[in-house]
NULUMVEX-64274 format. One line per field, with one value per residue (C-alpha): residue number from 1; residue in three letters; x, y, z. Coordinates in pm, whole numbers, plus 50000, padded with zeros to 5 digits. Layout:
<pts>
num = NUM, ...
residu = ALA, ...
c1 = X, ...
c2 = Y, ...
c3 = Z, ...
</pts>
This chain:
<pts>
num = 1, 2, 3, 4, 5, 6, 7, 8, 9, 10, 11, 12, 13, 14, 15, 16, 17, 18, 19, 20, 21, 22, 23, 24, 25, 26, 27, 28, 29, 30, 31, 32, 33, 34, 35, 36, 37, 38, 39, 40, 41, 42, 43, 44, 45, 46, 47, 48, 49, 50, 51, 52, 53, 54, 55, 56, 57, 58, 59, 60, 61, 62, 63, 64, 65, 66, 67, 68, 69, 70, 71, 72, 73, 74, 75, 76, 77, 78, 79, 80, 81, 82, 83, 84, 85, 86, 87, 88, 89, 90, 91, 92, 93, 94, 95, 96, 97, 98, 99, 100, 101, 102, 103, 104, 105, 106, 107, 108, 109, 110, 111, 112, 113, 114, 115, 116, 117, 118, 119, 120, 121, 122, 123, 124, 125, 126, 127, 128, 129, 130, 131, 132, 133, 134, 135, 136, 137, 138, 139, 140, 141, 142, 143, 144, 145, 146, 147, 148, 149, 150, 151, 152, 153, 154, 155, 156, 157, 158, 159, 160, 161, 162, 163, 164, 165, 166, 167, 168, 169, 170, 171, 172, 173, 174, 175, 176, 177, 178, 179, 180, 181, 182, 183, 184, 185, 186, 187, 188, 189, 190, 191, 192, 193, 194, 195, 196, 197, 198, 199, 200, 201, 202, 203, 204, 205, 206, 207, 208, 209, 210, 211, 212, 213, 214, 215, 216, 217, 218, 219, 220, 221, 222, 223, 224, 225, 226, 227, 228
residu = MET, ALA, ALA, ARG, GLY, ARG, PRO, ARG, THR, PHE, ASP, PRO, ASP, THR, ALA, LEU, ARG, ARG, ALA, LEU, ASP, LEU, PHE, TRP, GLU, ARG, GLY, TYR, GLU, GLY, THR, SER, LEU, ASN, ASP, LEU, ALA, GLN, ALA, MET, GLY, ILE, ALA, SER, ALA, SER, ILE, TYR, ALA, CYS, PHE, GLY, SER, LYS, GLU, GLU, LEU, PHE, ARG, LYS, VAL, MET, ALA, LEU, TYR, GLY, THR, THR, SER, GLY, GLU, PRO, PRO, ARG, ARG, ALA, LEU, ARG, GLU, GLN, PRO, THR, ALA, ARG, GLY, ALA, ILE, HIS, ALA, MET, LEU, ARG, ALA, THR, ALA, ASP, GLU, ILE, THR, ARG, PRO, ASP, THR, PRO, HIS, GLY, CYS, MET, LEU, ILE, LEU, ALA, ALA, PRO, THR, GLY, ALA, VAL, GLU, ASN, HIS, ALA, VAL, ARG, GLU, PHE, LEU, ALA, ASP, ILE, ARG, ARG, ASP, MET, HIS, THR, THR, ILE, ARG, ASP, ARG, LEU, VAL, ARG, GLY, ALA, ALA, ASP, GLY, ASP, LEU, THR, ALA, PRO, ALA, ALA, ALA, LEU, ASP, GLY, ILE, ALA, ARG, TYR, TYR, THR, THR, VAL, VAL, GLN, GLY, LEU, SER, VAL, GLN, ALA, ARG, ASP, GLY, ALA, GLY, ARG, ALA, GLU, LEU, GLU, THR, VAL, VAL, MET, TRP, ALA, MET, ALA, ALA, TRP, ASP, THR, LEU, ALA, ARG, HIS, SER, PRO, GLU, PRO, SER, GLY, GLU, GLY, SER, GLY, GLU, ARG, ARG, ALA, ALA, VAL, PRO, GLU, LEU, ARG, ARG, ALA, PRO, ALA, THR, PRO
c1 = 50000, 50141, 50232, 50005, 50149, 50193, 49860, 49833, 49889, 49724, 49383, 49406, 49112, 49276, 49611, 49448, 49277, 49610, 49768, 49483, 49545, 49918, 49878, 49612, 49841, 50170, 50070, 50184, 50538, 50588, 50506, 50777, 50733, 50907, 50659, 50375, 50518, 50552, 50205, 50036, 50225, 50344, 50662, 50728, 50719, 50367, 50260, 50375, 50217, 49880, 49846, 50109, 50341, 50312, 50112, 49877, 49831, 49753, 49491, 49326, 49342, 49167, 48892, 48841, 48840, 48578, 48341, 48396, 48480, 48426, 48075, 47859, 47905, 47819, 47522, 47396, 47408, 47212, 46947, 46845, 46530, 46643, 46967, 47010, 46946, 47191, 47471, 47410, 47402, 47714, 47909, 47797, 47878, 48220, 48281, 48167, 48402, 48714, 48694, 48620, 48826, 48922, 49080, 49339, 49172, 49122, 49024, 49262, 49203, 49355, 49612, 49768, 49846, 50210, 50367, 50706, 50861, 50831, 50787, 50464, 50293, 50054, 49941, 49891, 49674, 49484, 49391, 49320, 49077, 48890, 48872, 48749, 48483, 48362, 48316, 48126, 47909, 47817, 47745, 47526, 47326, 47276, 47165, 46916, 46792, 46741, 46549, 46333, 46257, 46403, 46708, 46654, 47015, 47084, 47243, 47563, 47613, 47589, 47949, 48075, 47847, 47969, 48329, 48263, 48125, 48401, 48649, 48462, 48491, 48863, 48912, 48730, 48983, 49282, 49119, 49059, 49418, 49536, 49336, 48989, 48725, 48378, 48211, 48450, 48386, 48011, 48063, 48224, 47932, 47686, 47843, 47881, 47507, 47435, 47582, 47343, 47062, 47305, 47480, 47156, 46995, 47268, 47462, 47816, 47859, 48157, 48408, 48485, 48443, 48682, 48806, 48811, 48776, 48437, 48299, 47990, 47715, 47720, 47495, 47520, 47467, 47184, 47277, 47383, 47118, 47170, 47345, 47091
c2 = 50000, 50337, 50575, 50874, 51219, 51450, 51623, 51993, 52227, 52526, 52622, 52645, 52891, 53127, 53099, 53170, 53482, 53609, 53549, 53746, 54045, 54041, 54009, 54283, 54520, 54452, 54317, 53994, 54100, 54278, 53966, 53704, 53348, 53437, 53722, 53479, 53223, 53486, 53631, 53292, 53158, 52846, 52720, 52763, 52383, 52383, 52647, 52427, 52119, 52279, 52547, 52479, 52741, 53113, 53150, 52867, 53021, 53358, 53200, 53045, 53386, 53547, 53286, 53375, 53745, 53685, 53524, 53785, 54147, 54092, 53953, 54253, 54455, 54152, 54070, 54427, 54379, 54055, 54158, 54515, 54522, 54791, 54843, 55191, 55068, 54782, 55009, 55255, 54979, 54819, 55147, 55207, 54849, 54890, 55213, 55037, 54742, 54934, 55168, 54913, 54981, 54615, 54560, 54742, 55020, 54964, 54666, 54374, 54302, 54640, 54688, 54342, 54299, 54234, 54511, 54412, 54070, 53855, 53539, 53683, 53714, 53430, 53607, 53935, 53762, 53575, 53904, 54072, 53791, 53854, 54226, 54159, 53935, 54225, 54430, 54140, 54109, 54478, 54460, 54152, 54341, 54629, 54381, 54241, 54594, 54657, 54329, 54421, 54761, 54977, 55077, 55242, 55281, 55129, 54787, 54922, 55155, 54896, 54779, 55137, 55214, 54898, 54994, 55341, 55205, 54944, 55230, 55413, 55104, 55078, 55448, 55429, 55165, 55386, 55683, 55472, 55347, 55709, 55804, 55907, 55827, 55681, 56024, 56137, 55826, 55884, 56209, 56012, 55770, 56062, 56217, 55882, 55828, 56185, 56072, 55778, 55948, 56090, 55758, 55565, 55801, 55875, 55652, 55727, 55938, 55949, 56219, 56283, 56135, 55850, 55849, 55538, 55755, 55807, 56040, 56019, 56275, 56426, 56721, 56913, 56684, 56745, 56871, 56576, 56464, 56532, 56252, 56029
c3 = 50001, 49897, 50178, 50213, 50182, 50478, 50554, 50480, 50771, 50608, 50468, 50087, 50068, 50315, 50138, 49801, 49939, 50072, 49731, 49572, 49796, 49718, 49340, 49350, 49539, 49362, 49022, 48861, 48779, 49112, 49312, 49364, 49477, 49802, 49852, 49798, 50037, 50309, 50254, 50230, 50532, 50352, 50191, 49820, 49783, 49929, 49679, 49392, 49544, 49608, 49340, 49074, 48925, 48990, 48670, 48767, 49109, 48946, 48724, 49032, 49201, 48908, 48918, 49286, 49201, 48933, 49184, 49455, 49366, 48997, 49032, 49145, 48820, 48609, 48828, 48781, 48405, 48431, 48680, 48599, 48382, 48133, 47943, 48089, 48440, 48387, 48270, 48554, 48817, 48667, 48692, 49049, 49152, 48993, 49188, 49509, 49460, 49364, 49663, 49936, 50249, 50295, 49952, 49736, 49537, 49167, 48951, 48960, 48592, 48507, 48777, 48816, 48447, 48341, 48140, 48004, 48044, 47733, 47938, 48082, 47746, 47827, 48145, 47955, 47701, 47973, 48140, 47805, 47722, 48048, 47975, 47624, 47772, 47984, 47667, 47513, 47823, 47809, 47434, 47482, 47744, 47500, 47231, 47479, 47553, 47179, 47148, 47447, 47296, 47573, 47367, 47030, 46917, 46575, 46585, 46427, 46722, 47000, 46984, 47007, 47302, 47474, 47412, 47555, 47881, 47901, 47880, 48160, 48379, 48315, 48376, 48707, 48816, 48735, 48911, 49221, 49229, 49201, 49509, 49388, 49649, 49606, 49587, 49316, 49116, 49150, 48961, 48673, 48677, 48673, 48362, 48189, 48231, 48116, 47785, 47758, 47566, 47312, 47266, 47245, 46997, 46745, 46510, 46384, 46072, 45834, 45916, 45550, 45206, 45138, 45497, 45713, 46023, 46180, 46438, 46654, 46597, 46943, 47018, 47343, 47638, 47875, 48219, 48433, 48681, 49048, 49232, 49406
</pts>
């Protein structure tokens, strides 16, 4: 009968949460295996045995992030009855999550991404795929709104509107990491929603004959509504 391995002396769920906090704060490239071992309270050999390589551990961390801090904005998109309400709730949920006092400020998808090392290309693409999926999720919600009849924007404009609000989400994260508080981010959300009627009503027009560039027909925005 084969000998059984030594039982674990740590809680994998707790260790994974500690790894999440460290990757979130320092980014993928700024976090070493020694840093992880110290933060998780386990030896490097135990990290490999339980979670795999640093990259494999990071992928598990991102799965945990997706079901915790990453879930409220997506849930808002799913559950709100109108497209406008879904976008508004998504932005507010994002602002809530990236300014929580018990986590690093900013979105981990944006702030933990590798920036330079060639060997980290797979991790960069992994995170880029998740960010692209967020754009797809927003666009799909707009398509649903158009099908339900609560969004009248032409079909050709929906991808651009989705990309605009994806960019707002990413910008909120950078603002939060740079020190913007929840009230300041609410102002960004307020103005982003003030643009909704313009975006939902107008389709892009060519910027000039023969040009591949396009511009949005953007009349003067209405005054932003008062913050609830």
